[in-house]
DOLUM-588719 format. One record per atom (N, C-alpha, C): x, y, z. Coordinates in steps of 0.001 Angstrom, whole numbers, padded with zeros to 6 digits, always signed. Layout:
residues N
XYZ...
***
This chain:
residues 407
+112585+096996+071528+112696+095621+071875+112448+094733+073110+112128+093704+072784+111478+093335+074371+112654+092846+075358+112838+093054+076376+113987+093002+077374+114040+092103+078482+114086+090488+078227+113585+089842+079621+114496+090108+080678+113721+090009+082097+114385+090334+082766+114306+089173+084146+115040+088830+084981+114925+087961+086073+113626+086822+085981+114133+085279+085698+112900+084749+085650+112593+084502+087437+111060+084350+087635+110561+083885+088508+109580+082875+088207+109574+082049+089380+108891+080532+088928+107162+081515+090230+106851+080886+089522+104866+080872+090289+104284+080053+090220+103362+078964+091164+102642+078040+090519+101591+078616+090323+100587+078495+089293+099742+078327+088906+098437+077188+088986+097537+077362+089308+096935+076642+089580+096958+075464+090091+097165+073918+089220+097714+072459+090207+099031+072565+089634+099518+073307+088450+100589+072579+087517+102049+074124+088479+102672+073661+087961+104220+074044+088270+104614+074481+086796+104290+076210+086602+105153+076606+085695+105940+077476+085890+106466+077887+084644+107962+079363+085126+107409+080821+084736+107360+081780+085174+106720+082703+084765+107793+083599+084701+108087+084587+083932+108713+084924+083409+108140+086836+083405+108922+087956+084159+108731+089098+083884+109364+089385+082902+108565+090288+082045+109225+091151+080705+108918+092736+080775+110041+093547+080773+109943+094985+080781+109580+095114+079319+109142+095871+078589+109077+096454+077505+110036+098149+077673+110728+097558+076423+111754+098756+076474+111713+099177+075048+112056+100540+074357+112612+101174+073178+114228+101664+073445+114404+101948+074953+115982+103043+075392+115757+103545+075958+114158+104353+076260+113537+105330+077216+113302+104561+078512+112888+105064+079257+112084+104802+080770+112173+103218+080300+112173+102537+081824+111990+101249+081959+111721+101248+083089+110994+099911+083389+111101+099332+085051+112150+097934+084915+112886+097969+086044+113775+096660+086189+113291+096078+086919+113309+094746+087242+112439+094117+088521+113685+093732+089067+113195+094456+090362+114358+093932+091532+114720+092857+092037+113597+092074+092492+113359+090898+093276+111744+090517+092822+112063+088710+093345+110091+088375+093493+110687+087732+094154+108964+087500+095473+109758+086880+096456+109599+085543+096436+109617+084687+097489+109138+083274+097259+107930+082822+098056+106921+083733+097949+105568+083258+098778+105053+082557+097517+105489+081988+096314+104313+080951+095648+103329+080135+096070+102176+080381+095599+100756+079903+095833+100398+078852+095114+099538+077995+095372+098474+077104+094288+097275+077666+094211+097412+079503+093623+096178+079887+093913+096707+081376+092770+095419+081554+092457+095589+083266+091379+094704+084135+092097+094078+083435+093427+093592+084617+093870+094068+085692+094862+095419+086013+095322+095807+086522+096320+095464+087918+096177+094676+088897+096956+094469+090414+096426+094020+091304+097323+094996+091357+098536+095637+092289+099612+096649+093020+099104+096748+093983+099445+097861+095221+098869+098717+094703+099831+100000+094729+099390+101488+094671+100419+101649+096496+101503+101903+095818+103056+102068+097117+103502+103785+097196+103884+104280+098301+104179+105890+098755+104324+105762+100274+105176+106612+100252+105763+106845+101422+106155+108170+101952+105262+108601+101695+104547+109882+101784+103106+110890+100868+103749+110549+100019+105157+112079+099348+105391+111935+097984+105617+110529+097700+106279+110190+096551+106445+109066+096545+105754+108878+095287+104944+107657+095202+103602+106744+093732+104320+105852+094288+104403+105165+092749+104882+103376+092090+104254+103743+091187+103603+102895+090696+102509+101417+089805+103166+100463+089737+102992+099448+089031+103350+099428+087625+102144+099790+086388+102230+099656+085696+101048+098704+084493+101713+097879+084215+100971+096518+083291+101116+096615+082071+100252+096117+081123+100548+095723+079812+099780+094333+079342+100305+093099+080187+099788+091950+079468+100207+091710+078244+098756+090432+077236+099317+090118+076744+099028+089215+077204+097668+089967+076886+096561+089180+078021+094993+089145+077065+093961+088006+076793+093028+088490+075991+091547+088725+074492+091826+088683+074042+092917+089091+072547+093146+090726+072579+093715+091189+073840+093812+092420+074069+094675+092261+073725+096232+092895+072484+097228+092458+072282+098683+092725+073512+099312+093024+073740+100451+093149+074636+101082+094597+074649+101654+095333+075635+101278+097092+075744+102277+097243+076636+103475+098174+077554+102927+098638+078099+104209+098114+079878+103684+097388+080129+104691+097706+081713+104462+098032+082355+105866+098976+083364+105283+100172+083562+106165+100388+085252+105768+100475+085791+107245+100988+087403+106672+102622+087130+106770+103154+087047+105734+105013+087315+105541+105754+088422+105705+106606+088317+106753+107682+089608+106463+109001+089401+105543+109434+090368+104204+109964+089831+103488+111461+090389+103715+112305+089977+103369+113715+090503+103460+113803+091735+102053+115511+091850+101984+115807+092727+101267+115739+092294+099956+115716+091074+099576+115479+089890+098199+114347+089198+098092+113382+089535+098742+111994+089321+098544+111825+087419+099696+112852+087321+100270+113373+086103+101267+112022+086502+102212+111482+085191+102441+110955+085199+103937+111434+085483+105384+111299+086375+105720+111686+086669+107558+111225+085776+108393+109976+085756+108190+109253+085092+109287+107519+085218+108077+106858+084023+109322+105602+084529+108936+104514+083949+109631+103270+084643+109830+102364+084040+111146+100898+083550+110493+101028+082531+110681+099842+081714+109750+098442+081718+110646+097416+081813+109414+095783+081824+110189+095532+080220+109944+094532+080076+110743+094561+078738+111464+093721+078244+110198+093628+077129+109271+093283+076394+108504+091619+076792+108067+090790+076703+109008+089546+076765+109518+088860+078053+109187+090124+079148+109191+089426+080554+108578+090503+081213+106989+091127+079976+106514+091712+080469+105716+090851+080799+104123+090622+081895+103733+089880+082426+102883+090455+083173+102147+089626+084491+100812+090878+084573+100229+090442+086620+101319+089679+086681+102646+089536+087715+103149+090708+087992+104161+091250+086305+104340+092173+085936+105656+092745+087073+106522+093499+087720+105367+094240+088466+106201+094249+090198+104994+093914+091282+106179+093937+092491+104887+095259+092908+104773+095361+094170+104225+096449+094657+103610+097024+095276+105256+098433+094897+105455+099131+095270+106679+099234+097077+106825+099399+097177+108078+099564+099010+108370+100700+098596+109018+101804+099218+108617+103293+098980+109335+103870+100062+110079+104452+100060+111500+104530+101606+111627+104932+101417+113147+105984+102086+113590+106634+102517+115169+105568+102891+116253+104183+102077+116483+103293+102021+116760+103960+102608+118271+105414+101745+119199+105558+101620+120138+106207+103120+120705+107106+103590+119588+108223+104263+120211+109532+103700+120595+109751+102045+120027+110819+101431+120173+111816+101692+118963+111655+102399+118159+112240+102237+116548+112401+100717+116083+111250+100653+116005+111007+098910+115314+109771+099015+115048+109113+098711+113870+107704+099138+113558+107122+097539+113792+105817+097613+113950+104854+097144+114436+103963+096286+113227+103053+095448+113660+102323+095386+112026+101235+094880+112700+099721+095748+111918+098530+095234+112226+097869+094801+111202+096818+094010+111576+096373+093096+110083+094101+093129+111068+093707+093153+110082+092523+092439+110347+092595+090938+110005+091748+089886+110546+092039+088799+109808+090502+088225+110329+090495+087132+109300+088956+086361+109338+088933+085462+111227+089679+085630+111674+089432+085254+112678+088722+086238+114265+088489+087151+113093+087710+088432+113627+088410+088651+115223+089634+089323+114260+090107+089876+115222+091563+090983+114803+091524+092275+115232+092564+093150+115113+093534+092584+115655+095084+091955+115330+095995+091630+115507+097427+092548+115199+098109+092703+116037+099534+093460+115870+100267+092603+116424+101406+092696+115205+102392+091865+115830+103772+093151+115789+104616+092189+116777+106056+093054+116756+106935+092827+115585+107947+093333+115411+108680+093556+114321+109686+092467+113812+109367+091295+114862+110049+090145+114575+108846+088748+114617+107689+089485+114500+106453+088810+114037+105732+087707+115383+106288+087999+116518+105568+087592+117965+104093+088568+117751+103412+088031+118515+102182+088582+118591+101724+089314+120220+101805+091103+119510+101885+091587+120484+100692+091790+121570+099702+092482+120637+097773+092461+120517+096939+091799+119670+096347+091072+120741+094851+090789+120067+093657+091502+120625+092844+091931+119691+091188+092877+119768+090520+091789+119277+089203+091604+119884+087845+091445+118922+087213+092318+117832+087381+091523+116601+086837+092468+115944+084987+091745+115456+083814+092086+115059+082843+091372+115249+082520+090679+113820+083933+091273+112751+083756+090323+111374+085516+090977+110553+085570+089413+110166+086839+090037+109329+087023+091267+108227+087774+091369+107825+088279+092940+107474+088090+093002+106039+088787+094384+104972+088555+094351+104359+090123+095702+103827+089348+096500+104027+090360+097670+104148+091641+097687+105011+092630+097510+104949+093525+098087+105862+093504+098935+107261+093989+098643+108479+093756+099563+109542+094782+100792+109174+095039+101967+109896+095686+103156+109338+095960+103762+110342+097082+104383+110505+097566+104731+111742+097595+106177+111615+097360+106977+112774+097202+108662+112758+096546+108855+114485+097136+110224+114707+097123+111040+115814+095766+111364+116117+094442+109884+116730+093793+111169+116229+092687+111610+117375+093793+111752+118178+093162+112535+119517+093932+113893+120184+095229+114095+119113+096213+114941+119141+096797+115459+120543+097229+114122+120603+098218+113804+121918+099760+113925+121552+099988+114203+120440+101045+113650+120048+101681+112642+119470+100288+111563+119614+101080+109791+119426+100454+109645+118545+100708+108353+117522+099419+108247+116791+099035+106538+116878+098051+106212+117129+096726+105554+117356+096614+104469+116106+095929+103809+116221+095430+102394+115110+094289+102692+115031+093249+102453+114214+091783+102625+113786+092093+101624+112949+090721+100547+112664+090728+099920+112245+089270+099293+111673+088853+098938+110705+087084+098214+110660+086856+097114+110056+085861+096269+110541+085850+095325+109538+084293+095799+108856+084424+094174+107805+083628+094318+106207+082048+094942+107074+081740+094491+108091+080049+094624+108363+080235+096021+108918+081216+096689+109200+081203+098324+109413+081314+098778+111282+082110+097609+112176+082652+097650+113287+083833+098496+113025+084453+099621+113534+085385+100095+114111+085698+100718+115513+087182+100590+115300+087716+101046+116612+089364+101649+116706+089057+102210+117921+090543+102802+117429+091310+102471+118736+092365+101726+118735+093479+101103+119950+094583+102358+119834+095236+102350+121390+096433+102581+121665+097175+101608+122014+098513+101578+121178+099575+100647+121694+100723+100896+122309+100829+100121+123039+101980+100415+124046+103274+099493+124071+103970+099671+124409+105045+099147+124373+104680+097502+125127+103438+097132+125891+103458+096000+126624+101991+095458+126701+101404+096280+125988+099765+096740+126569+098978+097409+125161+098320+097354+124965+096987+098487+124304+095881+098411+124785+095546+099918+124846+094232+100265+124886+093016+100524+123898+091878+099868+124282+090826+100604+123201+090718+101895+123310+090440+102759+122799+089860+104361+123250+088487+104041+122852+088190+103580+121638+086495+103344+121711+086216+103049+120434+085006+102554+120318+084227+101205+119553+082946+101809+119214+082620+102065+117529+081475+102248+117029+081362+101277+116013+079957+101274+115486+079316+100525+114665+078928+101710+113583+079219+101938+112215+079009+102413+111550+077740+102169+110592+077051+100991+111053+075900+100930+110473+076225+100789+108904+076920+100215+108457+076752+099861+107193+078381+099164+106769+078453+098070+105509+079587+097359+105135+080918+098976+104735+081769+098541+105305+083608+099359+105487+084317+098891+104211+084348+099319+103281+085333+098463+102272+086825+099325+102396+086858+100709+102023+087612+101306+101713+088842+101300+103166+090225+101705+103051+090951+101954+104712+090165+103285+104981+090299+103065+106543+089897+104381+106856+091414+105830+106718+090972+106994+106702+091390+108209+107295+091689+108783+107950+093050+109006+108476+092921+109978+109771+094097+111378+109461+092772+112352+109878+093489+114022+109463+092833+114763+109722+092914+116301+109660+092130+117029+109631+091058+117378+108685+089737+116548+108566+089255+116565+107515+088263+117659+107624+087606+118551+108572+086754+119501+108313+087414+120516+108385+088773+120604+108634+089330+122093+108888+089214+122471+110081+088950+122303+111173+088737+123029+112397+090126+123165+113134+090791+122523+112801+092431+122416+113548+092624+121017+114082+091528+119917+114579+091744+118812+115240+091415+117676+114318+092296+116629+114068+092285+115320+114006+090717+114613+113860+090320+114244+113011+089149+113438+112650+089266+111617+111856+088382+110560+112048+088330+109455+111058+087368+109403+110231+088048+109276+109080+086794+109252+107909+086896+108081+107705+085655+107378+107279+085442+106001+106909+084740+105827+105795+084216+104992+104626+083894+105077+103644+082787+103616+103593+081625+103596+103303+080572+102700+103730+079884+102401+102782+079357+101837+102364+078011+101148+101687+076990+102155+101229+076918+102943+102842+076064+104300+103048+076719+105601+102976+077662+105778+102754+078450+106866+101970+079840+106922+103347+080010+108531+103097+081094+108508+104162+080841+109358+105142+081398+108542+106528+081158+109002+108063+082400+109520+108252+082343+110760+109009+083374+111037+109797+082605+111350+111130+084061+110621+111788+084515+110563+113572+085067+111424+114315+084869+111959+115534+085358+112974+116165+086644+112027+116641+087440+112817+118013+088348+112405+118559+087624+111176+119442+086617+111437+120139+085918+110203+120831+085307+108852+120011+085380+109158+119090+084341+107929+117951+082982+108446+117607+082547+109710+118326+081184+110246+117935+080777+110321+116336+080402+110369+116264+079574+111019+114578+079959+112286+114347+080348+113380+113643+080429+114324+113135+079667+114474+112338+079482+113814+111231+079205+114097+110039+078923+112463+109121+077302+112508+108360+077749+111415+107445+077352+112042+106093+077968+111633+105023+077384+111709+103550+076333+110939+102731+075771+111881+102019+074586+110445+101207+075687+109901+100617+074797+109220+099731+075841+108087+098514+075597+106989+098697+075625+106326+098350+075624+104408+098477+076705+104422+098043+077086+102967+098033+078008+102152+097511+079541+102420+097439+080612+102804+098511+081920+103190+098073+082453+102173+098187+082845+102452+097280+084363+100921+096854+085502+101533+097078+085760+102820+096275+087126+103240+097135+087167+104410+097564+088435+104911+097882+088060+106645+098378+089607+107494+098272+089700+108287+098494+090895+109303+098751+090516+110363+099150+091512+110786+099922+091276+112106+100612+092878+113115+100099+092152+114797+099654+093445+115861+099682+093017+116539+100849+093757+117112+101417+094250+118573+102032+093970+117846+103564+094090+116828+103615+093560+116669+105284+095038+116848+106404+096208+117344+105693+097243+118320+106651+097254+119203+106523+096306+120017+105939+096763+121263+104850+095710+122383+106436+095456+123610+106430+094656+124635+106787+093506+124700+106202+092977+123645+105057+091826+124356+104533+091104+122692+104740+089815+122631+104853+088938+121809+105000+089826+120365+103609+089034+119206+104055+089786+118475+103058+088994+117967+101955+089277+117348+100582+088093+117323+099945+088063+115573+099763+087253+114792+100039+087247+113154+099609+086244+112922+098399+087226+112132+097476+086867+111692+096610+086643+110279+096413+085161+110077+096039+085030+108489+095685+084989+108000+094749+084878+106407+094715+084234+105477+093272+083311+104474+093606+081811+104909+093271+081273+104323+093286+080716+103820+092206+079393+103356+092643+078707+102231+090744+078164+103278+090062+079622+103546+088807+079092+104199+087613+079488+106012+087760+080291+106115+089033+080263+107650+089311+081707+107613+090271+082558+108834+089881+083508+109494+090835+082932+110412+090890+082615+110790+092711+082032+112097+093302+082772+112224+094423+082517+113396+094736+083428+114961+095936+082501+115135+096669+083094+115214+097948+082626+115212+099445+083401+116453+100016+082836+117492+100494+083353+118586+101442+083533+118030+102433+084526+118014+103187+085028+118023+104204+084622+118485+105568+084131+119538+105420+083482+120622+106480+082472+120008+106707+081246+119179+106059+080049+118677+106271+079567+117569+105526+080657+116704+104763+080192+115836+104164+078909+116107+102547+078407+117287+102398+077988+117236+101493+078309+117039+099987+077926+116856+099011+078182+116155+097834+078461+118012+096876+079920+117931+096775+080219+118630+095498+080023+118704+094094+080184+117599+093638+079565+117109+092289+080287+115608+092297+079468+114984+091045+079772+114020+090086+079351+113944+089223+080595+112893+088783+080814+112594+087388+080652+111284+087044+079866+110707+086045+079038+109795+085390+079979+108759+084178+079999+107325+084579+080656+106755+083572+079659+105558+082999+080268+104484+082148+079299+103683+081455+079818+102349+082585+080784+102606+083139+081792+101665+084144+082089+102324+085152+082263+101099+086372+082196+101708+087803+084274+102099+087626+084248+103101+088520+085278+103735+088780+086178+103376+090231+087718+103144+090243+088087+103048+091245+089528+104369+091678+089003+105330+092642+089726+105987+092721+091150+105804+093238+091790+106385+093265+093450+105909+093680+094039+107216+094192+094231+108226+093229+095468+108894+093751+095033+110572+093438+095661+111968+093883+095468+112574+093829+096628+113858+093486+096629+114068+092559+098364+114896+092325+097517+116376+091582+098678+117079+090959+098586+118210+090353+099326+118677+088853+097933+119420+088208+098476+119431+086955+098511+120957+086786+099747+121620+086524+100245+123308+086281+099114+123944+087319+099416+123402+088471+098870+124151+089718+097429+123929+090482+096905+122847+089012+095344+122417+089459+095265+120986+090099+094703+120738+090707+094634+119247+091549+093570+118475+090905+094216+117687+090254+093611+116311+089619+093241+114932+090671+091980+114515+090242+092006+113328+090940+092321+111931+089516+092848+111212+090115+092807+109507+088801+092199+108743+089776+091497+107870+088738+090880+107065+088777+091168+106009+087653+090778+104799+087594+090354+103453+086645+088902+103085+086316+088555+102984+085155+087481+102382+084980+087336+100813+084304+086549+100210+084567+086777+098789+084565+086207+098327+082974+086425+099387+082269+086509+099088+080858+087392+099623+080202+088582+099301+080995+089694+099264+080160+090858+101109+080425+089509+102229+081000+090170+103472+081103+090832+103766+082243+091882+104515+081931+092439+105731+083117+092072+107118+082731+091319+107833+083643+090762+109132+083442+091633+109906+084763+091521+111842+084263+092140+112053+085482+091241+113528+084847+090411+113473+086356+089344+114275+086490+090098+116179+087796+089539+116820+087146+089932+118272+087482+089017+118185+089026+089536+118154+090157+089414+118222+091642+088697+119512+092043+088270+120573+091533+087323+121549+091905+086241+121224+091062+086268+120934+089623+084270+120736+089006+084569+119414+088547+085139+118124+088282+084872+117201+087898+085238+116853+086569+085106+117560+086025+085569+117552+084186+086897+116899+084685+086471+116014+082923+088038+115007+082974+088860+115960+081969+090004+115701+082476+091038+116435+082014+091602+115474+080678+091831+113849+081036+092389+112969+079960+091502+111744+079737+091454+111615+079265+091360+109595+079140+092076+108793+078347+092615+107499+078972+093357+106983+078091+092685+105395+078231+093121+104576+077197+092800+103201+077096+093962+102209+077855+094079+101423+078577+095312+100725+078599+094908+099292+078042+093746+098901+078459+093878+097713+078455+092134+097234+077626+092326+095952+077156+090362+095784+076999+090142+094495+077455+089139+093847+076866+088588+092206+077555+088838+092065+078947+089405+090652+079077+089075+090759+080654+090200+091146+081977+091468+091843+080687+092391+092583+081769+092104+093826+082100+090666+094363+081677+090262+095610+081429+089950+095941+083080+089562+094730+083931+089169+095339+085357+090205+095223+085947+090726+097256+086573+092582+096870+086839+092080+097822+087865+092741+097527+089296+092437+098558+090167+092826+100081+090099+092819+100274+091267+093276+101954+091627+094364+101873+091312+094632+103096+090477+096053+103655+090240+096794+104933+091451+098356+104440+091600+098836+105236+093069+099742+106106+092265+100500+107110+092574+101370+108461+092380+102294+107967+093120+103020+108663+092462+104182+108208+093691+105847+108841+092550+107249+108630+093142+107907+109583+092728+109211+108587+092382+109159+108266+091559+109901+106863+090939+111083+106969+090654+111503+108256+090401+113073+108298+089880+113685+109561+090368+113522+110073+091188+113641+110604+092686+113664+112136+091734+113227+112598+090540+113627+114105+090184+112344+114983+091024+111556+114464+091849+110706+115182+092352+109176+115837+092075+109405+115064+090941+108075+114899+090249+107155+113242+090370+105995+113193+090828+105656+111985+090485+105283+111581+088826+105146+110147+089120+104617+109301+088040+103374+108795+088324+102606+108373+088121+101075+107454+088195+101398+106188+087247+101374+104814+088456+101714+103432+088116+099732+103087+088047+099875+102209+087353+098212+101657+086951+098456+100227+086452+098062+098956+087253+097992+097835+087205+096875+097036+086031+096752+096403+085254+095374+095752+084649+095694+094294+085160+094691+093760+085079+094274+092385+085476+095291+091096+084985+095611+091246+083962+096592+090481+083254+097955+090302+083240+098067+091295+084870+099480+091187+084866+101052+092250+084687+100146+093253+084150+100908+094733+083046+100579+095341+084056+102207+095823+084498+102695+097231+085624+102542+098384+084412+101894+099195+084401+102512+100977+082954+102421+101908+084056+103586+103106+083613+103925+104398+084046+103865+105070+083262+102401+105752+083665+101796+106809+082400+102423+108264+083114+102458+108908+082491+102657+110688+082560+101398+111246+083050+102018+112003+084167+100297+111967+084633+099464+113012+084108+100085+114171+083741+099874+115507+082742+099352+115001+081570+099375+114227+080874+099093+113464+079730+098136+112220+079436+098743+111642+079885+098317+110035+080593+098899+108942+079021+100081+109458+078719+101047+108983+077811+101442+107967+078775+101715+106470+077989+102544+105476+078641+104169+105491+078144+104869+105638+079427+106030+105922+079299+106722+104328+079338+106666+103194+079819+106826+101982+080112+106080+100903+080634+106650+100003+080533+105707+098519+080452+106273+097561+081516+105788+096782+082426+106549+095446+082447+105131+094863+082804+105635+093369+082406+104354+092898+082013+104914+091051+082739+103707+090249+083315+103729+089033+084208+102692+088047+083895+102908+087271+083239+101546+086444+082699+100755+086494+084227+101109+086876+085032+100197+086213+086222+098538+087687+086603+097334+087151+086916+096615+088153+087310+097176+088879+088336+096385+090671+088608+096618+091110+089553+095713+091914+089815+094943+091501+090907+093870+092446+091580+093747+093378+092649+094909+093955+092398+095121+094897+093803+095712+096174+093518+095243+096936+093852+096650+098333+093367+097791+098212+093821+099115+098834+093650+100420+099016+093738+100574+099504+095206+101999+099107+095725+102156+099706+097152+103203+100357+096428+103444+101964+097038+104486+102906+096429+105460+103235+097198+106949+102727+097744+107681+103116+098354+109009+102888+098165+109890+103710+098694+111529+103747+098466+111403+102975+100243+112048+101546+099475+112432+100629+100175+113791+100279+100494+114537+100945+099549+116302+100267+099494+116566+102052+099878+116310+103198+100067+116756+104068+100443+117601+104867+099516+117030+104915+098456+118067+105636+097206+117147+106728+096643+116180+107271+097511+115410+108421+096785+114488+108501+096308+114288+107263+095488+113536+106831+094369+112172+105754+095045+111104+106186+094823+110513+104727+095192+110505+103628+094065+109983+102574+095105+109618+101213+093818+108449+100899+094115+107917+100341+093272+106820+099947+092937+106401+098176+093587+105548+098462+094554+105225+096800+094988+104252+096420+094644+104102+094994+093512+103056+094061+092902+102642+092980+093797+101638+092981+094054+100921+092551+094758+100355+090790+093339+100749+089806+093133+100435+089453+091794+099520+087934+092752+098375+087731+091940+097628+086365+092546+097893+085437+092607+098945+084872+092522+099776+083618+092666+100362+083860+094357+100324+084820+094687+101191+084954+095897+102150+085744+096160+103494+085965+094526+104297+086310+094548+104310+088204+095088+105528+088373+095146+105601+090251+095652+106526+090174+094283+106382+091127+093643+107525+091595+092802+107792+093006+093034+108961+093264+093338+109430+094785+092811+110330+095326+092413+109959+096253+091734+110453+097289+090359+110728+098498+091012+111853+098999+090038+112987+099851+090218+112203+100954+088516+111939+102306+088694+111993+102944+087636+113003+103222+086812+113430+103613+085970+114822+104198+085295+113953+105434+084198+113863+106101+084262+113285+107439+083545+114060+107352+082168+115073+107031+081895+115839+107224+080780+116793+108448+080557+116652+109547+081765+117194+111034+081194+118831+110730+082158
***
């Protein structure tokens, strides 16, 4: 049967239409709409993901000039427990574009018990806001950003630092204190940079490094920002790392033009590549019967699971066709609190699907007739022990979904 859930108003193009989310259920597993944010915009172009630390949810909401729609407000919006706006930071109209704000990083960088929010903006700066939306730090960047900033202990001093990159390959590491911020290093990666950087012990030497995915391949930087290795392979559009917090070297998995490739974290050498007739977006690494598995979507509407050691295909399923096939990277999360993860996949037509990561079988689906351009954010935002799915729709709305396994 089709069960209509809470209605949500969304502004589409220049007309105001009522858009309702629909959970498709058969009495088994289902996705329940928890809330829909009050951040509708006159555009369908929003495509930077939601950031959260589990308690604070922050969304970049942009209204660029597009297809005859006039410029409106580009803002970083903090959302309340019901999706209502708590505060917003507005980017000047002169730089209000589809990439005005990256996905934010949300973390307590100053150890004051409250999270800070960090984004790279089209004002060509790394912006850090306090929990109440006040500006803490502005640091210049050479260009606007695409991937989110990331947080990690890059120098082994026991405190977390902030790392950010811009679209042109500029990168910076920053220590954020209570009243100020100190730049630890800056560097030019020499190539365009799209994925979010990763901080961890990538090469297995016992010290953390920072990994970037660039249009010329992966680049690993040491604690002081110097290059430790550069991997071959152009055009990295997506990247996921497995093993960066273990005693073994990490494996780096990337999506590039027609290929998923694996790199050795010790030296950046390519371990294997798997070729497809469509472009992949890697998004998660999981486990099937003790074997590590890489999950990716393909731009022809398929989802694929690859053996992390060999690149062999474990399973492939098709979840969409036509225009809806250009879907974002998949994500894993424990949606029902049972200790095992589910696979979440979005399609461009607004559909959210929960898949069995072992078989690829679809467990349940939620539909909203608004495009989606970016991967979901998976986090336990209500403290119930089960992760929720935060979906950034093109009309500026954020939808929070809860999963019921039906068992």
